[in-house]
N, C-alpha and C positions, 0 to 999 in steps of 0.2 A: 504494500500500500504506500503510495507516494505521500511525502510529508506535505502538510498544509503550509502554503507560503504565507508568511506574515511580514508586514512592513508598516512603518509608521507613516503618518500623513502630516505634512506641514501646511498650516492654514494661517491666514491673516485674521486677526481680530482687530478691527478698526481700519484706518484711523477714525476715532469717534471722540465725542466730547462728553466725558462722563459727568462733569460737574464743574466746580470752580477751579479744578486742578489743571485744566488745559486739555489739549488734544493729545490722545494717547494711541499708539499702535503697538499691538503685541503679535509677535511671530511665534506661533505655538506648534510644538511637535506632539502629535496625538497618537496613542496606541489604542485604537477603539475609543472608549470614553475616558481613558486615563491620560492625563497630561504628563508627558515625559519631560518637557522643558519649555521654558518661556523666555523669549528675548524681547525686552521692552525697547521701543524706538521712540525717543522723546524729541522735543524741539519743534513740533509743528506749530506754526503760527498762521492761522487760516484767514486773516483779515487783509493781507496784502498792504500793510501800512507803508512799507518802504516805497512801493511803487506808487501808491496814492500820493505820498508826500512830494513826489517829483512834480506833480501837477499843481501844487499849492504854493501860495506865498509863505514866507517864513513864519509869520504869526499864525497862519491858518493851520500849521502843523501841530501847534500846542494841543488842541483837542484830540488829535489823532494819537499822539504819543501817550496821552493819558489813558487811552483805552488799551494800550499794549499790556499794561498790568493794572487792571481796574481796581485792585485792592490797594495800590500805592500810586494813585494817579499823579499826585503832586510831586512825588519823588522823580517820576519820569519827566514831567514838564521842567523841573529844576535842572536835571542833567542835560536836557535838550537846550534850554535857554543858556546854560553855562557854555555849551559847545559853540553855539552861534555867537555869543558875546566874545568868546575867545578868538573866533575868526575875525570879528569886527574890531577887536582891540578895545573893547569897552570895559571900564572898571565901574562897579556899582558903588553907590554911597553906602556908608556903614549901616544906616537904618535899614536899607533894603537887604543887606546881607544878614542882619540879625533877624529880620522878619522871615526871610527864606529858611534860615536854620530852624527857627521855631516851628514853622509850618512843616518842614521836612521831618523833624523829630516826632511831631504829633502824628503825621501820616505814617511814619514807621511803626509807631505803637499800634495804630489802627490796623495796619496790615498784619502785624504779628498776632494781634488778638484773633483774627480770623484763622490764622494758621494754628494757634494753640487750641482754638475751639474745635475746628474740624478734625485735628489730630486726635483730640480726646474722643470725639464722636466715633471715629473709625476704630478706636481701640476698645470702645464700649462704655466710655464715660460720657453719656449723652448730655448730662447736665452742664458739662464744661462749655459746650457751645452756647447755651443760653446765657451763662455768666459772662462769656467773652463778648457776645453781641450786645449785651446790656451796656458795657463800657464803651464799645465802639460807637454806639448810637450817640453818645455824648460828643464824640469827636466829629461825627457827621453833622451834628448840630452846629459845631463851630465852622465847618465848611459852608454850611448854608448861611451862617451869619456874615461871612466875609464876601461871599460871591453869589448867594442865592441858589447854588447847586450843592447837593450833598455828595454826589459820587464823583463828578468831573467838574471841579470848580473853575479850571483854567484861570486861576488867580495869579500864578507866576507867569510873567510875560518876558519876551526878549527885551532887554533894556530896563527891566525893573519889575514892577507889579501892576496889576490891573488898576488898583486904587489903594489909598491908605486904609489902615485898619479902622473898623467901625467902632462907634461907642458901645461899650459893653463887652468888647472882645477880651480885654484883660481880665475882667471879672469872671467870665466864663472859663477861660483857660486856667486861671488860678483855682477856681472851684474844682476843675477836673484833676489838676495836679495835686491838690490837697487830699483828694479822696483815693487817688489811684494806688499809692503805696500799700494801703491796707487791702486793696483788692488783689494786688500781687500776692500778698501773704495768703489771702483766701484761695487763690488759684493753686498755690503750692500745697496747701492742706487738702484741697479737693482732688488734685491730680498727682503731683510728683511724690506725695507721701502716701498715696493710695496703694494698698497691698496688691489688689487685683491688677492695677496698672503696672506696678513694678514687675510682677511675675510675667506680664505679657511683653515687656520691653527690655528688661535687663539682659544683656548679652545678645540682643537681636540687632542686626544692622550695624555691626561694628565698622567704623570708618577711621582709619589712622590718619595722622597729619599728612603722611606721604600720599595716601590715596586721595585725600581731599585736594591737595595741590595738583595731582595728576588729572583729576576729573574736573577741575575748575570749580570746586565747591567753596563757597565763601560764607561769611556771616556766622550765625550760631552753629551751623553744621561743622564748619572748619574749626571754630573755636572749641567745640566739643571734642575734637580730635587732638587738641593741643596747640593749635595755631594762635598767634597773637595778631594776625593780620587784620587791619581795619583801615579802609581807604581814607577815612577821616584823619587817621594818624600818619599813615605813610605818604599820602598825597592830599594834604588838607586843601579845602576849597571853602569859599564863602566865609572866611574868617575862622575856620575850625582850629587853625594853629594857635589862636588865642584862648582856646578852651582848655582848661586843666582837667583832663579826665583820663582814666586808665581803661584799657581794654579788659573786659571781665576775664579773670583767669579761668582756664579750663577745669572742669571737674575731674575727679580721679577716675571715674568709669568712662569707657568709650563704647557707647551703645546708643540705641534710639533714645533711651532715657537720659543719656548724657546731654543730648541736644536740647531736650526739654528742661533739664536742670540748669543749663546755662542761660536759658531765656529770661528767667526773672532778673538776673543780673543785668542783662542787656536792657530790659524794660526799665529798671531803676536808673540805669545810666542815661537812657533817653529822656526820662522824666527830669533828671537833674539838669541836662543840657537845655531842655525846653524851658525850665524855670529860669535858668540863667539868661537865655535869649529874651524871654518876656520881660525880665528886669532891665535889659539893655534898651528896650523899645518903649519910650514913654507914650501914653495914649495921645492920639492925634486930636487936637481941639476942634470942636464945632461939627463933627460928623455924627449925626444921629442915625439909628437903625431900628426899624420895626419890622414885623413880619410882612406887612404890606409892602414896605420898601424892598424887602428881599424878593417878594413875588414880582414887583415891578422890574427889578434888576434882572431876574430870571427871564422875564418876557422880553426885555430889551436885548439880552444876550442871545436868546434864541433867534430873534428877528435879525440881528447882525450876522449871526452864523449862517442863516439861510440866504441872506443877501450876498455874503461873500462867497458862499458855495455856488450860487447861481451864476456869479460873474467870473468864476475861475475857469 
């Protein structure tokens, strides 16, 4: 009797958009219904922003780059504005630099909150997402205050800012920064000290410093592996060289949990820098802001965007 021939099958799963994580493609090797191996292919960006930007004026690209990472929109617009300003040889006033640093640090916290929340959700700590979104909503309220938009403010512009800070901005920022350290402690108790979470993450996804450098990993992931690299220290911009801060030291463990363990230190450092920036920027006199004025600014911005898009 001849032997039954067996072979594995290679199939594509994706590219597809599972959620906020971006577009993912998996190359899977199957033996019947058993998955023998999976090779992830990351890096898909399906919006064609680079090509679209070729057809736009410099200022019109700001809303486009904010959508490249919609959880850290103003960090993207800052990096783009700095690049264009460097090409033009522009130097920003100190007030603009301080406001940009403040906005960037608050945006960084907002982005990290979604990361820590969705990470906890996928590990099984569902409550973590609700706690994180609660704090992020306060930061989106600040976005709405300064520009009328919560997600894509387009507040940072080439050559400066859209306009000066509104009345009430400092009080709202200070209120958030006063309450946030206690919330970080709350997150640590809820997640990083949770026994179930620790059992599911300790020793999983170990990334050494050498692997982080080889794979181009930065931020808390690299720092969890033992790296002290922080672009704000190595290549300071917008006045970061005047800030006295230390890169959070890496934890002793190198695992998925190590990345989460280093996050509270990063969040506290961002809060400290944001507080220092806010103290460097005195409130602008004479500019009042109400919800009605926020809605009016949002309507005017939408109309300007539509007009500029139709003429491009």
